[in-house]
C-alpha positions in Angstrom: 1.3 23.9 16.3 2.0 23.9 12.5 -0.7 24.1 10.1 -1.3 20.8 8.9 -2.4 19.7 4.7 -5.6 18.0 4.1 -6.7 16.5 0.5 -9.6 14.4 -1.1 -8.2 11.4 -2.8 -10.3 11.3 -5.5 -9.1 8.0 -6.7 -10.2 6.3 -3.7 -13.5 4.3 -3.0 -15.4 3.4 0.1 -17.4 -0.2 1.0 -18.9 -1.1 3.8 -18.9 -4.3 5.6 -21.7 -5.6 7.7 -23.7 -8.0 9.7 -22.9 -9.8 12.4 -20.4 -12.4 10.5 -18.4 -9.0 8.9 -15.4 -9.5 11.5 -15.0 -13.5 10.8 -16.0 -13.0 7.0 -12.9 -10.7 6.5 -10.3 -11.7 9.1 -10.9 -15.1 6.9 -10.3 -13.2 3.7 -7.0 -10.5 4.3 -4.0 -11.0 5.2 -3.9 -8.6 8.4 -5.7 -9.6 11.6 -9.1 -7.8 10.9 -9.7 -8.0 15.3 -6.9 -5.2 15.7 -9.4 -2.6 14.1 -10.7 -0.3 16.8 -11.7 3.1 16.8 -9.1 5.4 16.5 -7.2 2.3 14.7 -7.0 1.1 11.1 -5.2 -2.0 9.7 -4.1 -2.0 6.1 -4.4 -5.6 4.0 -4.9 -7.3 0.9 -6.9 -10.2 -0.4 -4.9 -12.5 -2.5 -5.7 -15.0 -5.4 -4.7 -18.5 -3.8 -1.5 -18.3 -6.1 -0.4 -15.4 -3.4 -0.7 -12.5 -5.7 -2.3 -9.2 -4.1 -6.2 -8.8 -6.1 -6.7 -5.7 -4.1 -4.9 -3.9 -1.4 -7.1 -1.5 1.2 -7.4 -0.1 4.4 -10.0 -0.9 7.0 -11.6 0.9 9.5 -14.2 -0.2 12.3 -17.1 1.8 12.3 -19.3 0.7 15.3 -20.3 -3.0 14.1 -19.4 -3.0 11.0 -16.0 -2.2 8.8 -15.4 0.5 6.0 -13.0 -0.2 3.6 -11.0 2.7 1.7 -9.6 0.9 -1.9 -8.7 2.0 -4.8 -11.8 3.2 -6.6 -11.3 1.3 -10.0 -11.6 -1.5 -8.5 -13.8 -1.1 -5.8 -16.7 -2.9 -8.0 -14.7 -5.9 -8.9 -14.1 -5.7 -5.1 -17.5 -5.7 -4.0 -18.6 -8.7 -6.6 -15.3 -10.8 -5.2 -16.7 -10.0 -1.7 -20.5 -11.2 -2.6 -18.4 -14.5 -4.2 -17.0 -15.4 -0.8 -20.4 -14.7 1.0 -21.9 -18.0 1.4 -24.0 -18.2 4.0 -21.9 -16.0 5.8 -24.8 -13.1 7.7 -22.4 -10.1 5.5 -24.3 -7.0 4.2 -21.6 -5.2 1.3 -22.2 -1.8 0.0 -20.7 0.2 -2.2 -20.5 4.3 -0.6 -17.7 5.5 -3.0 -21.2 8.1 -4.2 -22.1 9.1 -0.9 -19.0 9.1 1.2 -15.6 10.0 0.1 -11.6 9.7 1.6 -9.3 12.3 3.0 -5.7 11.9 3.5 -4.1 14.7 6.1 -0.8 15.3 7.4 1.4 17.8 9.0 4.8 17.7 10.1 4.6 17.9 14.1 1.7 17.5 16.4 -0.8 14.5 16.8 -4.7 14.6 16.9 -7.3 11.9 17.6 -9.8 12.7 15.4 -13.7 11.3 15.9 -15.2 9.5 13.1 -14.0 7.0 10.5 -10.5 7.8 11.3 -7.4 7.4 12.2 -3.7 7.2 11.7 -2.1 5.4 8.2 -1.6 1.9 9.6 1.3 1.7 6.8 3.8 4.4 8.3 2.8 7.0 10.8 5.2 9.6 8.8 2.4 9.3 6.3 -0.2 11.2 8.4 -4.2 9.8 8.7 -6.8 8.7 6.9 -10.5 9.3 7.0 -13.5 8.2 5.6 -16.0 11.0 5.2 -19.7 12.3 4.2 -19.4 13.9 0.5 -20.9 16.9 2.1 -18.7 17.2 5.8 -16.8 20.2 5.9 -12.5 20.3 6.1 -11.2 19.5 8.9 -10.0 22.8 11.3 -6.5 23.4 11.2 -5.8 21.8 7.7 -4.8 23.6 4.5 -5.7 22.3 1.1 -3.4 20.1 -0.3 -3.3 18.5 -3.9 -3.1 14.4 -4.5 0.0 15.7 -6.5 1.6 17.1 -3.1 0.0 13.9 -1.3 2.4 11.8 -3.6 4.8 13.9 -3.2 5.2 12.8 0.1 4.2 9.3 -0.4 7.1 8.5 -2.7 9.4 10.3 -1.0 8.6 7.7 2.0 8.9 4.9 0.0 5.5 3.7 0.0 4.2 1.7 -3.1 0.4 2.2 -3.3 -1.3 -0.9 -5.5 -2.9 -0.1 -9.1 0.0 2.9 -9.0 2.8 1.2 -8.8 2.2 -2.2 -9.4 -0.9 -3.8 -11.5 -3.3 -5.7 -9.3 -2.7 -9.9 -10.1 0.8 -9.1 -10.9 2.9 -8.7 -7.7 3.4 -11.3 -4.4 2.6 -9.0 -0.4 6.2 -9.1 -0.2 6.8 -7.6 -3.7 5.0 -4.7 -2.4 6.4 -4.5 1.2 3.4 -4.9 2.7 5.3 -7.3 5.2 7.2 -4.2 6.1 4.4 -1.8 6.2 2.0 -3.9 8.6 -0.1 -5.7 6.1 0.3 -9.1 6.4 -0.2 -10.5 10.1 2.3 -13.8 10.3 0.7 -15.0 13.7 -3.3 -15.5 12.9 -5.0 -18.1 10.6 -5.5 -19.4 7.4 -7.1 -16.9 4.6 -6.1 -16.8 1.3 -2.9 -17.2 -0.6 -1.7 -17.7 2.9 0.6 -20.5 2.3 2.7 -19.0 -0.3 2.6 -15.7 1.6 4.1 -17.9 4.5 6.4 -19.9 2.5 8.1 -16.5 1.2 8.5 -15.3 4.8 9.9 -18.5 6.4 12.5 -19.5 4.1 13.4 -16.0 2.8 12.7 -16.6 -0.9 11.4 -12.6 -1.5 14.0 -11.2 -4.6 11.7 -8.1 -5.9 11.3 -5.3 -3.9 10.5 -1.5 -4.1 12.8 0.8 -3.0 13.5 4.5 -3.4 15.1 5.6 -6.8 17.0 8.8 -6.7 17.8 10.9 -10.2 17.7 13.9 -11.8 13.7 14.7 -12.0 12.1 14.2 -13.7 12.0 10.8 -13.8 11.0 8.0 -17.0 6.9 6.7 -16.6 6.2 3.9 -14.9 6.6 0.7 -16.9 10.6 1.9 -18.0 13.2 -0.5 -17.3 15.8 0.2 -14.3 18.9 -1.2 -16.1 22.5 -2.3 -14.8 24.6 -1.9 -17.9 23.1 -4.1 -20.9 20.5 -5.9 -17.9 17.2 -5.7 -16.7 16.9 -5.8 -12.9 13.5 -4.0 -12.5 11.3 -1.6 -13.5 10.3 2.1 -12.5 7.3 3.2 -10.5 6.0 6.5 -9.9 7.7 9.6 -9.5 7.9 13.2 -7.9 10.9 14.9 -9.1 13.8 13.6 -8.3 12.1 10.8 -6.1 10.8 7.6 -7.1 10.2 3.9 -6.5 11.1 0.9 -8.2 10.5 -2.6 -7.7 13.8 -4.4 -8.7 15.5 -7.5 -8.0 17.6 -6.9 -4.8 20.1 -9.9 -5.5 20.7 -8.4 -9.1 21.1 -4.6 -7.8 23.6 -5.6 -5.3 25.9 -7.4 -8.2 25.8 -4.1 -10.2 26.7 -2.2 -7.0 29.4 -4.4 -5.8 30.1 -4.6 -10.0 30.5 -0.8 -10.4 27.6 -0.9 -13.0 25.9 2.2 -13.6 21.9 2.3 -12.7 19.6 3.6 -15.3 16.3 3.9 -16.9 16.2 4.9 -20.1 18.7 7.2 -20.1 18.5 8.8 -16.6 21.5 7.7 -14.2 19.5 6.1 -11.1 20.8 5.3 -7.2 18.8 2.6 -5.9 18.3 3.0 -1.9 16.3 1.7 0.6 13.5 3.3 2.6 14.1 4.3 6.2 11.8 1.9 7.5 13.1 -1.4 5.8 13.9 -4.1 7.8 15.7 -5.9 5.1 18.7 -4.8 3.0 20.6 -5.7 0.2 22.2 -9.4 0.1 24.7 -10.8 1.2 25.5 -12.5 -1.5 23.8 -12.6 -4.6 21.1 -15.4 -5.3 21.3 -17.7 -7.9 19.1 -17.6 -10.3 
């Protein structure tokens, strides 16, 4: 078995939600089915606005009788406050553990392990490896050499996985925009949650036209937010990049129209090629949707 790589993701924070009502409390709020979490199995989820936009996204672990959320650290305080707002009479505790715990990403090219502790395969995509939450003074796992966040992001981007707060701003994107429906972040069979009607309508009517896809070019590629153009027409914006690989949030119908018409795709002055991630179940539209 080859040596793996391990990196502390300093940009991530940790929240613990406990108490006798914790499972129902979270399940009534977020997009995923929290009851699916077990020891060694996490879920990817989001808390939405009533209008269906992603306010926060996170990975949820079950740790005994409580749940542990791996979330972007810069929004942890706001997420704790928002969860507290919804608590009402629920018997739950909500605690920011970011000062005492850290989030670690681990991967190797072959072999699989089951870790003890607060750890699980990344619920978005198996190829990403594992995620774990450990005490700040916990020693590194044996068999995993040190890596950098830049190396982790290169892998994430190459696999086509967008990340909230990096590739898109919270409050600006629907879950379908961020491919959450494809990455296990939405359970369409569970009961109601905040923003559920909007998300279900987009799914059942097939109205999701914006998606994150791969954008390939000669690196380094333009910065996040740079318009992606087909000729003179903007069809999307750049997300994060690493070398010649990037993510881009684009209108699929406009990208298909541009490809059919033979327009060059560019961001700033850089030529781009758009590709669907290998895991994507969506495709380029067969016909161009009307504006």
